[in-house]
C-alpha positions as a Markdown table, in Angstrom:
| # | Residue | x | y | z |
|---|---|---|---|---|
| 1 | Met | 94.6 | 82.0 | 105.1 |
| 2 | Ala | 92.2 | 81.5 | 108.0 |
| 3 | Ile | 88.8 | 82.5 | 107.2 |
| 4 | Asn | 88.8 | 85.1 | 110.3 |
| 5 | Val | 91.7 | 86.8 | 109.6 |
| 6 | Asn | 92.1 | 89.7 | 107.2 |
| 7 | Asn | 95.2 | 90.5 | 105.0 |
| 8 | Val | 95.7 | 94.3 | 105.5 |
| 9 | Ser | 97.8 | 96.6 | 103.6 |
| 10 | Asp | 99.2 | 100.0 | 103.9 |
| 11 | Ala | 96.4 | 101.3 | 101.5 |
| 12 | Thr | 93.5 | 99.6 | 103.5 |
| 13 | Phe | 94.9 | 99.9 | 107.0 |
| 14 | Asp | 92.9 | 102.9 | 108.0 |
| 15 | Lys | 89.8 | 101.8 | 106.9 |
| 16 | Asp | 90.3 | 98.1 | 108.0 |
| 17 | Val | 91.7 | 98.6 | 111.5 |
| 18 | Leu | 91.5 | 102.3 | 112.6 |
| 19 | Gly | 87.7 | 102.6 | 111.2 |
| 20 | Ser | 86.8 | 99.2 | 112.4 |
| 21 | Glu | 83.8 | 99.1 | 115.0 |
| 22 | Lys | 85.1 | 96.1 | 116.7 |
| 23 | Pro | 88.8 | 96.4 | 118.2 |
| 24 | Val | 91.2 | 94.8 | 116.0 |
| 25 | Leu | 94.3 | 92.5 | 116.9 |
| 26 | Val | 97.0 | 93.2 | 114.2 |
| 27 | Asp | 99.6 | 90.6 | 113.6 |
| 28 | Phe | 102.8 | 92.2 | 112.0 |
| 29 | Trp | 104.7 | 89.4 | 110.4 |
| 30 | Ala | 106.7 | 88.7 | 107.4 |
| 31 | Gln | 107.3 | 85.4 | 105.1 |
| 32 | Trp | 110.9 | 84.8 | 106.3 |
| 33 | Cys | 109.9 | 85.1 | 110.1 |
| 34 | Gly | 110.2 | 81.6 | 111.9 |
| 35 | Pro | 108.6 | 83.0 | 115.2 |
| 36 | Cys | 105.6 | 84.5 | 112.8 |
| 37 | Lys | 105.2 | 81.1 | 111.4 |
| 38 | Ala | 105.0 | 79.5 | 114.9 |
| 39 | Ile | 102.5 | 81.8 | 116.3 |
| 40 | Ala | 100.1 | 82.0 | 113.2 |
| 41 | Pro | 98.1 | 79.0 | 114.2 |
| 42 | Val | 97.6 | 80.4 | 117.5 |
| 43 | Ile | 96.3 | 83.8 | 115.9 |
| 44 | Glu | 94.1 | 82.1 | 113.5 |
| 45 | Glu | 92.5 | 79.8 | 116.5 |
| 46 | Leu | 91.9 | 83.1 | 118.6 |
| 47 | Ala | 90.5 | 84.8 | 115.5 |
| 48 | Ser | 88.0 | 82.0 | 115.3 |
| 49 | Thr | 87.3 | 81.9 | 119.1 |
| 50 | Tyr | 86.9 | 85.7 | 119.7 |
| 51 | Lys | 85.3 | 86.4 | 116.2 |
| 52 | Asp | 82.2 | 88.0 | 117.9 |
| 53 | Gln | 84.4 | 90.5 | 120.1 |
| 54 | Ile | 87.2 | 91.4 | 117.7 |
| 55 | Ser | 88.6 | 91.6 | 114.3 |
| 56 | Val | 91.9 | 90.0 | 113.5 |
| 57 | Ala | 94.1 | 91.3 | 111.0 |
| 58 | Lys | 97.5 | 90.4 | 109.4 |
| 59 | Val | 100.2 | 93.0 | 107.9 |
| 60 | Asp | 102.9 | 91.7 | 105.9 |
| 61 | Val | 105.8 | 94.1 | 106.9 |
| 62 | Asp | 107.8 | 93.7 | 103.6 |
| 63 | Gln | 105.0 | 94.3 | 101.3 |
| 64 | Asn | 103.9 | 96.9 | 103.6 |
| 65 | Pro | 106.6 | 99.1 | 105.1 |
| 66 | Ser | 104.9 | 102.5 | 105.8 |
| 67 | Thr | 102.4 | 101.0 | 108.5 |
| 68 | Pro | 104.8 | 99.3 | 110.6 |
| 69 | Gln | 106.9 | 102.4 | 110.5 |
| 70 | Lys | 104.3 | 104.4 | 111.6 |
| 71 | Phe | 103.9 | 102.3 | 114.7 |
| 72 | Gly | 107.3 | 101.9 | 115.3 |
| 73 | Ile | 107.4 | 98.2 | 114.7 |
| 74 | Lys | 111.1 | 97.0 | 115.5 |
| 75 | Gly | 110.6 | 93.3 | 115.9 |
| 76 | Ile | 108.3 | 90.8 | 114.6 |
| 77 | Pro | 106.1 | 89.3 | 115.2 |
| 78 | Thr | 104.3 | 92.0 | 116.6 |
| 79 | Leu | 100.8 | 92.1 | 118.0 |
| 80 | Ile | 99.0 | 95.5 | 118.5 |
| 81 | Leu | 95.4 | 95.7 | 119.6 |
| 82 | Phe | 93.6 | 98.7 | 118.4 |
| 83 | Lys | 90.3 | 100.0 | 119.8 |
| 84 | Asn | 88.4 | 103.0 | 118.3 |
| 85 | Gly | 91.5 | 103.7 | 116.1 |
| 86 | Gln | 93.7 | 103.8 | 119.0 |
| 87 | Val | 96.6 | 101.4 | 120.4 |
| 88 | Val | 95.5 | 99.7 | 123.4 |
| 89 | Asp | 98.6 | 97.8 | 123.8 |
| 90 | Gln | 101.0 | 95.5 | 122.2 |
| 91 | Ile | 103.3 | 92.1 | 122.5 |
| 92 | Val | 106.4 | 91.6 | 120.7 |
| 93 | Gly | 107.5 | 87.9 | 120.0 |
| 94 | Asn | 106.4 | 84.5 | 120.1 |
| 95 | Val | 104.4 | 84.4 | 123.2 |
| 96 | Pro | 102.2 | 82.0 | 124.8 |
| 97 | Lys | 98.6 | 82.0 | 123.9 |
| 98 | Glu | 97.5 | 82.8 | 127.4 |
| 99 | Lys | 99.4 | 86.2 | 127.0 |
| 100 | Ile | 97.6 | 86.9 | 123.7 |
| 101 | Ile | 94.3 | 86.0 | 125.3 |
| 102 | Glu | 94.9 | 88.7 | 128.0 |
| 103 | Leu | 95.7 | 91.4 | 125.5 |
| 104 | Ile | 92.3 | 90.3 | 123.8 |
| 105 | Lys | 90.5 | 90.8 | 127.0 |
| 106 | Arg | 91.9 | 94.3 | 127.3 |
| 107 | Ala | 89.4 | 95.4 | 124.6 |
């Protein structure tokens, strides 16, 4: 697991994401998901690059089913940007790095 990426669970989501002082980019993913694995190095790189501006978290949808359900996650990977406990925007699928950077800049 990358240094700048936190694993977040259903139990810690409210505190780690919704209660964060910094905007948080959350990657909803699963072990068996090919596109999730493909996008992971990009997420880790951006977590490092933007560590002063945002936090980055990962939620394994198989181990933590209630959080994805709460936010209507239907496909993975889904990236959701939270700021002040609110959803700012989201992206679904393995998208180019530039798309994720655009999302981060909205924070």
